[in-house]
Short mmCIF file of the C-alpha atoms (twelve columns), coordinates in Angstrom:
data_MODEL
# 
_entry.id   MODEL 
# 
loop_
_atom_site.group_PDB 
_atom_site.id 
_atom_site.type_symbol 
_atom_site.label_atom_id 
_atom_site.label_alt_id 
_atom_site.label_comp_id 
_atom_site.label_asym_id 
_atom_site.label_seq_id 
_atom_site.Cartn_x 
_atom_site.Cartn_y 
_atom_site.Cartn_z 
_atom_site.pdbx_PDB_model_num 
ATOM 1  C CA . MET A 1  7.635  -31.387 -11.139 1 
ATOM 2  C CA . THR A 2  7.905  -29.600 -8.084  1 
ATOM 3  C CA . THR A 3  6.992  -31.902 -4.767  1 
ATOM 4  C CA . HIS A 4  4.882  -30.170 -1.955  1 
ATOM 5  C CA . VAL A 5  4.913  -31.085 1.817   1 
ATOM 6  C CA . SER A 6  3.040  -29.235 4.384   1 
ATOM 7  C CA . ALA A 7  4.164  -29.486 7.865   1 
ATOM 8  C CA . VAL A 8  1.801  -28.013 10.855  1 
ATOM 9  C CA . ILE A 9  4.137  -26.247 13.399  1 
ATOM 10 C CA . ASP A 10 1.952  -24.976 16.378  1 
ATOM 11 C CA . ARG A 11 -0.913 -25.082 14.322  1 
ATOM 12 C CA . THR A 12 0.157  -23.256 11.745  1 
ATOM 13 C CA . THR A 13 0.455  -25.004 8.298   1 
ATOM 14 C CA . ARG A 14 3.893  -24.229 6.476   1 
ATOM 15 C CA . VAL A 15 4.454  -25.806 3.035   1 
ATOM 16 C CA . PHE A 16 8.328  -26.807 2.207   1 
ATOM 17 C CA . MET A 17 8.911  -27.061 -1.647  1 
ATOM 18 C CA . TRP A 18 11.084 -29.403 -3.473  1 
ATOM 19 C CA . GLU A 19 12.013 -27.645 -7.227  1 
ATOM 20 C CA . GLU A 20 12.008 -30.491 -9.804  1 
ATOM 21 C CA . GLY A 21 15.977 -31.832 -10.242 1 
ATOM 22 C CA . ALA A 22 17.312 -30.057 -7.278  1 
ATOM 23 C CA . ARG A 23 20.435 -31.459 -5.987  1 
ATOM 24 C CA . ILE A 24 21.939 -30.342 -2.418  1 
ATOM 25 C CA . GLU A 25 25.065 -31.640 -1.150  1 
ATOM 26 C CA . VAL A 26 26.367 -30.811 2.761   1 
ATOM 27 C CA . ARG A 27 29.699 -31.405 3.552   1 
ATOM 28 C CA . ASN A 28 31.108 -31.035 6.774   1 
ATOM 29 C CA . LEU A 29 35.428 -29.705 6.096   1 
ATOM 30 C CA . GLY A 30 36.028 -29.896 9.942   1 
ATOM 31 C CA . GLY A 31 36.689 -25.902 10.355  1 
ATOM 32 C CA . GLU A 32 33.812 -25.109 7.783   1 
ATOM 33 C CA . ILE A 33 30.265 -26.514 6.561   1 
ATOM 34 C CA . VAL A 34 30.237 -26.376 2.757   1 
ATOM 35 C CA . ILE A 35 26.427 -26.413 1.506   1 
ATOM 36 C CA . GLU A 36 26.570 -27.275 -2.326  1 
ATOM 37 C CA . ALA A 37 23.552 -26.907 -4.788  1 
ATOM 38 C CA . ASN A 38 22.465 -26.745 -8.345  1 
ATOM 39 C CA . ALA A 39 19.895 -23.938 -9.154  1 
ATOM 40 C CA . ALA A 40 17.045 -25.936 -8.255  1 
ATOM 41 C CA . GLY A 41 18.589 -26.926 -5.225  1 
ATOM 42 C CA . LEU A 42 19.389 -23.534 -3.999  1 
ATOM 43 C CA . LYS A 43 15.832 -22.274 -4.706  1 
ATOM 44 C CA . THR A 44 14.404 -25.361 -3.042  1 
ATOM 45 C CA . LEU A 45 16.658 -23.690 0.560   1 
ATOM 46 C CA . ALA A 46 15.708 -20.503 -0.390  1 
ATOM 47 C CA . GLY A 47 11.761 -21.324 -0.043  1 
ATOM 48 C CA . HIS A 48 12.610 -23.572 3.255   1 
ATOM 49 C CA . LEU A 49 14.314 -20.619 4.615   1 
ATOM 50 C CA . LEU A 50 11.782 -18.088 3.430   1 
ATOM 51 C CA . ALA A 51 8.877  -20.707 4.970   1 
ATOM 52 C CA . LEU A 52 10.712 -20.885 8.634   1 
ATOM 53 C CA . ALA A 53 10.710 -16.947 8.141   1 
ATOM 54 C CA . GLN A 54 7.165  -16.332 7.682   1 
ATOM 55 C CA . ASP A 55 5.160  -14.530 10.357  1 
ATOM 56 C CA . GLY A 56 3.446  -17.082 12.910  1 
ATOM 57 C CA . THR A 57 5.777  -19.615 12.779  1 
ATOM 58 C CA . PRO A 58 7.254  -20.520 16.399  1 
ATOM 59 C CA . ASP A 59 10.506 -19.971 17.710  1 
ATOM 60 C CA . GLY A 60 11.873 -23.652 17.520  1 
ATOM 61 C CA . ALA A 61 10.316 -24.582 14.510  1 
ATOM 62 C CA . HIS A 62 12.843 -26.651 12.128  1 
ATOM 63 C CA . LEU A 63 13.534 -28.852 9.215   1 
ATOM 64 C CA . HIS A 64 15.393 -32.061 9.054   1 
ATOM 65 C CA . LEU A 65 17.148 -32.742 5.667   1 
ATOM 66 C CA . GLU A 66 19.006 -36.191 5.296   1 
ATOM 67 C CA . GLU A 67 21.375 -38.421 3.271   1 
ATOM 68 C CA . ASN A 68 19.606 -40.193 0.576   1 
ATOM 69 C CA . ASN A 69 16.303 -38.502 1.640   1 
ATOM 70 C CA . GLU A 70 16.546 -34.694 0.532   1 
ATOM 71 C CA . LEU A 71 20.153 -34.349 0.402   1 
ATOM 72 C CA . GLU A 72 23.037 -36.189 -1.694  1 
ATOM 73 C CA . GLU A 73 24.613 -39.155 -0.842  1 
ATOM 74 C CA . GLY A 74 27.585 -38.902 1.567   1 
ATOM 75 C CA . SER A 75 26.298 -35.862 2.819   1 
ATOM 76 C CA . VAL A 76 25.445 -34.793 6.824   1 
ATOM 77 C CA . GLY A 77 22.504 -33.943 8.020   1 
ATOM 78 C CA . LEU A 78 21.102 -30.141 7.846   1 
ATOM 79 C CA . VAL A 79 19.109 -28.856 10.516  1 
ATOM 80 C CA . LEU A 80 17.185 -25.282 9.341   1 
ATOM 81 C CA . GLU A 81 15.926 -23.845 12.448  1 
ATOM 82 C CA . ARG A 82 14.180 -20.859 13.010  1 
ATOM 83 C CA . CYS A 83 15.408 -18.780 16.426  1 
ATOM 84 C CA . ASP A 84 14.078 -15.725 18.093  1 
ATOM 85 C CA . ASP A 85 16.005 -15.951 21.211  1 
ATOM 86 C CA . GLU A 86 18.461 -13.201 21.293  1 
# 
């Protein structure tokens, strides 16, 4: 079962989907960040990034992923944010 969450960003609706069985862990190893995920988790992250990349999504639109909610226990928080400024 896929979970869909709709978010209205600057009057534009974006749908973020979580694939069934998605497992995503984010670790901070000091000098680098590791995102470890199963196939469903990778598809979920790819979908989130594509949703933020859609035309009409405003600069600064973002999605917070947090431990014990969308991410595995022990994960550090992850923010996916669109930034069109150069």
